[in-house]
C-alpha positions as CSV (number, residue, x, y, z in Angstrom):
1,G,22.6,-14.0,8.8
2,E,19.2,-14.1,7.5
3,D,17.6,-14.2,10.5
4,E,19.5,-11.5,12.2
5,G,19.1,-9.2,9.3
6,A,15.1,-9.9,9.4
7,M,15.1,-9.4,13.3
8,G,17.2,-6.0,12.7
9,E,14.5,-4.9,10.1
10,M,11.5,-5.6,13.0
11,R,13.2,-3.6,15.9
12,L,13.6,-0.7,13.4
13,Q,10.2,-0.6,12.3
14,G,8.8,-1.0,15.8
15,Q,11.1,2.0,16.8
16,L,9.6,4.1,13.5
17,E,6.0,3.0,14.6
18,D,6.6,4.4,18.2
19,M,8.0,7.6,16.7
20,D,5.1,8.0,14.6
21,T,2.8,7.8,17.0
22,A,5.0,10.2,19.2
23,L,4.9,12.6,16.5
24,V,1.4,12.5,16.1
25,E,0.5,13.1,19.6
26,K,3.1,16.2,19.9
27,E,1.9,17.4,16.7
28,R,-1.8,17.3,17.8
29,L,-0.6,19.1,21.2
30,L,1.2,21.7,19.2
31,L,-1.8,22.6,16.7
32,E,-3.8,23.2,20.3
33,L,-1.5,25.3,21.7
34,V,-1.3,27.6,18.9
35,K,-4.9,27.5,18.3
36,N,-5.1,28.7,22.1
37,Q,-2.5,31.3,21.6
38,R,-4.4,32.8,18.4
39,E,-7.4,32.6,20.7
40,F,-5.7,34.6,23.3
41,D,-4.2,37.1,20.7
42,T,-7.9,37.7,19.7
43,M,-8.7,38.4,23.4
44,R,-5.9,39.9,24.2
45,N,-6.7,43.5,22.8
46,I,-9.7,43.2,25.0
47,Y,-7.8,42.6,28.0
48,E,-5.2,45.0,27.5
49,R,-8.1,47.4,27.0
50,K,-9.8,46.5,30.7
51,V,-6.6,46.8,32.0
52,E,-6.0,50.3,30.6
53,D,-9.7,51.0,32.0
54,L,-8.9,49.8,35.6
55,K,-6.0,51.7,35.8
56,G,-8.0,54.9,34.8
57,S,-10.7,54.1,37.1
58,I,-7.7,53.5,39.6
59,R,-6.4,56.9,39.3
60,V,-9.8,58.6,39.6
61,I,-10.5,57.0,42.9
62,E,-7.1,57.7,44.2
63,E,-8.1,61.4,43.1
64,E,-11.2,61.2,44.7
65,R,-9.6,59.6,48.2
66,D,-6.8,62.0,48.0
67,K,-9.6,64.6,48.5
68,V,-11.7,62.8,50.8
69,L,-8.2,62.5,52.7
70,S,-8.0,66.1,52.4
71,E,-11.2,67.3,53.6
72,L,-11.0,65.1,56.5
73,S,-7.7,66.7,57.2
74,S,-9.6,70.2,57.3
75,L,-12.4,69.1,59.4
76,E,-9.8,67.9,62.2
77,R,-8.4,71.4,62.0
78,R,-11.7,73.6,62.4
79,P,-12.7,74.7,65.6
80,N,-15.2,72.6,67.2
81,S,-15.5,70.3,64.4
82,A,-15.0,67.3,66.6
83,T,-18.1,68.2,69.0
84,S,-20.3,70.0,66.9
85,S,-23.2,67.5,65.2
86,Q,-22.0,68.8,61.8
87,G,-18.6,68.2,62.1
88,K,-19.5,64.7,63.0
89,E,-21.7,64.2,60.4
90,D,-19.2,65.4,57.7
91,R,-16.1,63.4,59.2
92,E,-18.6,60.2,58.9
93,R,-19.5,60.7,55.6
94,W,-16.1,61.4,54.3
95,S,-15.1,58.7,56.2
96,A,-17.4,56.5,54.8
97,R,-16.5,57.7,51.4
98,L,-13.1,57.0,52.0
99,R,-13.5,53.5,52.9
100,Q,-15.7,53.0,50.0
101,L,-12.9,54.2,47.7
102,E,-10.3,52.3,49.8
103,D,-12.4,49.1,49.0
104,E,-13.0,50.2,45.1
105,L,-9.4,50.5,45.0
106,R,-8.5,47.3,46.2
107,A,-10.8,45.6,43.7
108,M,-9.5,47.5,40.8
109,R,-6.0,46.5,41.9
110,N,-7.1,42.6,42.2
111,K,-8.5,42.8,38.5
112,V,-5.6,44.6,37.1
113,K,-3.4,41.7,38.6
114,D,-5.6,39.1,36.9
115,H,-5.7,40.4,33.8
116,E,-2.0,41.4,33.9
117,R,-1.6,37.5,34.6
118,L,-3.9,36.4,31.8
119,L,-1.4,38.5,29.4
120,S,1.5,36.9,31.0
121,F,-0.1,33.3,29.8
122,K,0.4,34.5,26.3
123,E,4.6,34.5,27.0
124,Q,4.5,31.1,28.5
125,G,2.0,29.5,25.7
126,E,4.7,30.9,23.3
127,L,7.8,29.4,25.1
128,K,5.9,26.2,24.9
129,I,5.2,26.5,21.2
130,A,8.9,27.4,20.7
131,S,10.1,24.4,22.9
132,L,7.2,21.9,21.3
133,T,8.3,22.8,17.6
134,Q,12.2,22.1,18.4
135,E,11.5,18.7,19.9
136,L,9.4,18.1,16.6
137,N,11.8,19.1,14.8
138,R,14.3,16.7,16.3
139,L,11.7,13.8,16.3
140,K,11.6,14.3,12.5
141,Q,15.5,14.4,12.0
142,C,15.4,11.4,13.9
143,R,12.3,9.5,12.0
144,T,14.4,10.6,8.8
145,Q,17.8,9.0,9.8
146,L,15.5,5.9,10.9
147,Q,13.7,5.5,7.8
148,R,16.9,5.7,6.2
149,R,18.4,3.0,8.1
150,L,15.1,1.3,7.4
151,A,15.1,1.7,3.7
152,T,19.3,0.3,3.8
153,E,18.1,-2.8,5.8
154,A,15.4,-3.5,3.5
155,K,17.5,-3.0,0.5
156,G,20.4,-5.4,2.0
157,H,17.4,-7.8,2.9
158,R,16.3,-7.8,-0.6
159,D,19.6,-7.7,-2.1
160,R,20.7,-10.9,0.2
161,T,17.3,-12.6,-1.0
162,M,17.8,-12.0,-4.6
163,W,21.5,-13.6,-4.5
164,L,20.2,-16.6,-2.4
165,E,17.7,-17.0,-5.3
166,R,20.3,-16.6,-8.1
167,Q,22.4,-19.0,-6.0
168,I,19.7,-21.5,-6.0
169,A,18.4,-20.9,-9.8
170,S,22.2,-21.6,-10.6
171,L,22.3,-24.8,-8.2
172,R,19.2,-26.0,-9.9
173,K,20.6,-25.3,-13.5
174,E,23.9,-27.2,-12.6
175,T,21.6,-29.9,-11.0
176,L,19.8,-30.2,-14.5
177,A,22.7,-30.0,-16.5
178,S,24.6,-32.8,-14.2
179,S,21.6,-34.8,-14.5
180,K,21.6,-34.3,-18.3
181,A,25.2,-35.1,-18.4
182,I,24.9,-38.6,-16.2
183,R,21.8,-39.5,-18.3
184,S,24.1,-39.4,-21.2
185,L,27.0,-40.9,-19.4
186,Q,24.6,-43.4,-18.7
187,T,23.2,-44.2,-22.2
188,Q,26.6,-44.4,-23.3
189,L,27.9,-46.6,-21.1
190,S,24.8,-49.1,-21.9
191,A,25.7,-48.8,-25.7
192,T,29.2,-49.3,-24.8
193,S,28.5,-52.3,-22.6
194,R,26.2,-53.6,-25.4
195,A,28.6,-53.3,-28.0
196,E,31.1,-54.7,-26.2
197,H,28.6,-57.8,-25.5
198,V,28.2,-58.0,-29.2
199,V,32.1,-57.8,-30.0
200,R,32.9,-60.8,-27.4
201,R,29.6,-62.6,-28.9
202,K,31.3,-62.1,-32.2
203,A,34.7,-63.0,-31.2
204,Q,33.4,-66.3,-29.5
205,I,31.5,-67.4,-32.6
206,R,34.7,-66.8,-34.7
207,Q,36.6,-68.8,-32.1
208,L,34.3,-71.4,-32.4
209,Q,34.5,-71.4,-36.3
210,V,38.2,-71.6,-36.1
211,Q,38.1,-74.4,-33.8
212,R,35.6,-76.3,-35.8
213,Q,37.3,-75.5,-38.9
214,Q,40.9,-76.7,-37.6
215,A,38.8,-79.9,-36.4
216,L,37.3,-80.7,-39.9
217,S,40.9,-79.9,-41.3
218,S,42.7,-82.4,-39.2
219,R,40.1,-85.1,-39.8
220,D,40.6,-84.3,-43.5
221,S,44.0,-85.0,-42.9
222,S,44.1,-88.2,-41.7
223,T,41.4,-89.6,-44.3
224,L,43.6,-88.4,-47.2
225,E,46.4,-90.7,-46.1
226,A,46.9,-93.9,-48.8
227,P,46.4,-97.5,-47.1
228,A,48.9,-99.7,-47.8
229,P,47.9,-103.0,-49.7
230,T,47.0,-106.0,-47.1
231,G,45.9,-108.9,-49.8
232,P,47.9,-111.7,-50.9
233,A,50.4,-111.2,-53.6
234,G,48.1,-113.1,-56.3
235,G,47.3,-112.1,-60.1
236,A,46.8,-108.4,-61.5
237,G,43.1,-108.6,-61.0
238,G,42.9,-109.3,-57.6
239,A,44.7,-106.9,-56.8
240,A,43.2,-104.0,-59.2
241,C,39.8,-105.2,-57.6
242,E,41.2,-104.6,-54.1
243,G,42.3,-101.2,-55.2
244,A,39.2,-100.0,-56.7
245,G,37.2,-100.6,-53.4
246,D,39.7,-99.2,-51.5
247,T,39.3,-95.6,-53.6
248,R,35.8,-96.0,-53.5
249,G,35.6,-96.2,-49.6
250,W,38.2,-93.5,-49.3
251,F,36.0,-90.9,-51.6
252,R,32.9,-92.2,-49.4
253,R,34.7,-91.2,-46.3
254,L,35.7,-87.7,-47.7
255,V,32.1,-86.9,-49.0
256,Q,30.9,-87.8,-45.4
257,A,33.8,-85.7,-43.6
258,R,32.8,-82.9,-45.9
259,L,29.1,-82.9,-45.4
260,A,29.5,-83.5,-41.4
């Protein structure tokens, strides 16, 4: 879902930040190693010259030592050298010189070892630089892959967000259209109800008019029927007066019925 996508993007972002921190630290270490290596390269010629000088001094001391040993050996072969005072002095002098040369030779050889050990550090530094460079390249590749994954996740998140926004906008548009349609239908319904009421009212009025007209017609029909003569069978004058009176009464009733 949307929440899982956001959480995945946050996890990738955290991994990318950790990787950036590791890259910065290793790049700093690599720069320091390279700097030390350059400084060592500057001093290397000096160390190498010192080693050569020491080796030359060692050769000189060894040659002098060999001469001293040879001199001591010749003293031993001389007659009375062990008992004569001169022989003893010469032997002590050459023995002291031999011990001095041996000490100098030992010190020179220790210095040579120290300088050679310092020179060996260059190879170790080069190996460290090569190893660290490989590790940095690997981390950079991983970082690039992680950035691509993060970009893909971010794009997917944006696409989902845009799709949801479009869906919401479409639903709002449909809701607005539905509201307008409902209001239009309600207006039509109200108009129809009013028209129906008017038609029904007119029909009622028309029905009342018809009923009244029918009532008037029935009253007129009963009034227009001629009354039978009821007076005594007398002269013509009396009959005529009664006929005229009945006619006026009938006409009066007719007028009243019309005016009613």
